[in-house]
N, C-alpha and C positions, 0 to 999 in steps of 0.2 A: 504494500500500500504506500503510495506516495503522498507527501504533504501537499496542501493546496498551492497554486501559483501565487506569487506576490507581485502585484503590479505587472502581470503578464509574463513573469519570469518563472520558469519551472525549476524546482530544486533538483540538484544532482547529488547522488550518494557520495559522501566525502570520507575523509580519513576517520577511522574509529567508528564508522557507522552513522556519523552525523550528516545531516542534509546541509548542503551549501547553496546559497543563492548569490549570483554575481550580477553586478550592475542593475540592481533593483530600482535604484533612484527613488526610494520612498523616504520622506523625512520621518525621523523617529523622535518621539517625545521623551527620549531617554535622559534621565538626570542621574548622575553618579560618576563613577570613574572607571578607568580601564588602564591596565599596565601593558605596554607593548614592548616586546623583547625580540632581539634579532642577533644572530651570529654567536652561537655557543663557543665558549672558550674554556680552557682549563684542562684538568686531568681527564684522561679517557674514561676512568671509572665513574666520573660524574654523569656521563651521558646515558640517558634512558629516554623513555617516552615522556616522562615528567621531570621537569627541571626547576630549580629555584632561580629567582631573578638575578642573583649575583653570579650565576653561571653564564651570563650573556654579556657581550661587549656593549651592545646598544640597548639602553633601558629608558623608556619614556613613560611618564605618568600623565594621563589626560583626565581632566574633570569636565563634565558636561552638565548643562542646564537646559532642559527642554530641547535636546538634540544639538545644542550649539556648544562648541569647545570654549570654555571660560578660562581655563588655565592649562599650561603645559610645563612640566618640570623634567629636565633631562637628568637622570640619575646615573648615567654611564660612568662618570669619573668616580662617584661614590662606590659603585659596585666593583670597579677595578681595585679601589683601595681595600674594600672588604675581602676580595679574593687574595690580596697580599698578606692578610693576617693569618699566616699559615700556622701560627701557634694556637689559634682558636679552634675549638671543636666545631663540627658541622652545626650543632644546635646553637652555639654562641654566635656563629656567623649569621644564622637565620634571625637571631634576636636583634643583631645590629641592623640587618636589612629592614626589619619591621619598624625600627625607629625612624627610618628615612622616608617612608611612604605615608601619606595621609589616609590612604584607603587600604593599605596592605594588611591582611589578616593571617599571614604566615601560611598561605596556601601554595600548592604546587601549580605549575603552569603546564597546560597541555601544549606541547611544542611540536610543530611539524612544518616542513618547508612547503611553501606555496609554489 
């Protein structure tokens, strides 16, 4: 069973069984935040299907109000600094990460290349 079309665009089965819609061009009344990450870096044993924000080179936090970006914070340099704290445990690094995001709740990120 397929989900309904959005603005005339059909969904396609994507990674992990999720449905993807591309170029829907529908305004969204979303208020809240999103953390965007790109380019995994670090030790090979870090990489899996779910990564933490400090495992990425580029990390950007966006805040929306009624679908409009109200603020943007680039956390890339901070995440690089946290990766450099090799004397800290995985848990301690995650606690540092949480301190830098206004919306971060210590959750994992579902990462895949587009």
